N, C-alpha and C positions, 0 to 999 in steps of 0.2 A: 166960801167951802161947802161942796153941797155934801150930807148927812153919808155914812158909810156903812156898809151890814156884812157880818160876818158872819156864819149859821155854822151853827155843832149842832153832836146830839147828843142824849148817853139815856141811854134806854128809850122810857118813848117820850121822851122832853125833845125837846126841840128849843136849843140855848140863839137866841137871835142879839149879838155883842154892836152897841151899835155907838158909832164914833161922828164927830162933829158938829154937824147944826141940822137940827130935827123944829125950821118952820113948815114955813106951806111949802114948800118945793120938796123937804124933806118928805115932810107928813105922808106926799102921795105917791115916793118911792118905799116908804118902810108900809104904808098903805097893798104895793104892789107886792114887798116879798113876802109880807106876812099873808098873804090871800093863797101865795102860791105855797109854801109852809102850808096850807090850812085845805087845801086842795088836792096834796100830798096825805092830807090825814090824817095831819095835826091835830091834837087835843090841847096839846101842856106847852107851854111854854115858860123859856125864864128870861126875860128879855136886862139883859146888860149894860145897866147906863152911861156907863164906868168913863167911857171915851167921847161923849161930850160934851161943847166946849159952848154947846145954849140949845134953848127948849124956849118957844114962844108957845102958844096958845093955840095959835093952829095946830099945830105939832102932837099938845098933847090933849086934844080933843080926840085926835083919830088913834090914838095909844087908846085912847077911852073908852071911842066905841067901841077898838078888837077886842078887848075884853069883856066889855057884856056880849056881843058879839059869843065871844067862847067860849063862858060862862052857861051863854042860854043849851048852847050844847052841852055842855055837860064836860064842862071843860077845865084850863086853870091859866091863870098867869101869874108871873112872880115878878116882881120885879128885885131889881140890886144894882149897888154901885150905882147910885145915885150922887154923883162929885157936890160936896157940899156948898158951894157956888152956887147951884140950881138945886136943892134940896127947897126953899120957900119955890121953887115959881114949883116946880114941884105937887106940892104937896094944896097949893093951891088950884091947879091944871088937873088934879086927877082925885077920881072917887077914893073916898077913904079905903070900901073894897077891897081894891087892891094889894095884897099881901107888899109891904118891901123891907129889902134885908137887906143890913150893909154892902154887901159883894155876891158874888157870882159863886165861890163854894157855899154861901149863906142858907142863897134858896135854892140848892142842892139838896143841900144836908137832908134824909129823913123825907125828900116827894116822896110818894104813894106810886107816881110812875115808871123811876127808873129804875123798880126791874126784881134789884136783889133786894129786899129787907132787913136791915141789919142786925134791928135786934134778933130776927129768926138765924140768921147767919155767925151773930155771937151764939148764941144758943147751941146749933149744931157744933162751930169749930169745938165747942165745950163736951157733946158726945161725942163728937171722934176722937177725944185727949189730944186735942193740939195746943202745943205751948202759944201761937201765937194765936191773938183775937184780929178780928178784923178792924178794922180803926173803926171809930162811931161813923167818920162818914161817908162808910156805906159806902164807899169803890168796892167796886167788884174785883177780888182778887184771883188766885189761880185755889185757894184757900174755900175761899168763898165759894167758889165756885160748884168743890169739890162736895163741900158740907153742903148744900142747898142740891146736888143730884142724890144726897147719901138719906135727904129725908125723901126725899121721893123717890121709888123703887125705881122709875120711868128712864129710861139713861137720855140726858140732853139733845136737842134735836142733833142730825148731820154725825153722831157719837154710833161706832159699834156697840153691840153685847158684850160684857165681858164674856170671854164663852168659859164654860163651864167645863171642870175635869172631869175628865173621861171618869168613866164608871168603872169596880174590880170586877173580873168574869164571876159569876154568880159556880159554886164549886158543886158537880153531881150529886148525886142523893145517891146512897149508896147501893143503891140495885140496880145503876146507871151508868158504877165504873167501868169500866171496857177492861172484858176481861185477858189476863193475863197470859198468855203461853205456856204452856204447862213443861216441868222442866223433862229435859228426854231420859229416861231411864237407863244406868248404864247396862244394864245386864238383857233390853230391849235385844242387840240383837244377837246374844253371847249361843245361844239353840240351846238345846235340851244336856247337850254333854259343856258344853261352860258351864251352867245351872249345877252341872251334881257338881261338878271340877268344884265350882267354890265352893258347894254345901260340905262336899268329902274334905277337903284339904288339899293337897297337892302328897302325891303319895312318895 
């Protein structure tokens, strides 16, 4: 049974799940797959070894060389989910500089390259008065993304800015008020005779 690789990504962290046999042949396939991820710009990796049934010294040597290369490039490699039957082999064949975790989830928790800092999201959700706090695992939920957006005045990429409400019209100063038409004088069209009759009263 050859080695099986399944790749995914969370934030800037590339997750590589291994299955099958990490022997000399599997080491070659693993190295090719990891080099392809590096060529795509990958710098941070979590290797999930939970699916392995065998690991040889050649396979572990290849994994150690990869971790050393990534460290020189200012990246990181974390290892998680080593099966109990292989833990002694990994302990002997891998340098202690590679941090190991019980499983993939533990290796991803609070990873600096995930994207959203869980502590920052916790504070932000409290600031906006939310009752639900983002889980400490640091998974980016809609609430967490909104909280992070509110802490940063700029909108997230690809999102339109919130439209501003229209401004109320500015009232004109008294001198600029439009002039009203003068009310018509009821006696304007009466003539001299009409005015005399109105003053003297009816006879």
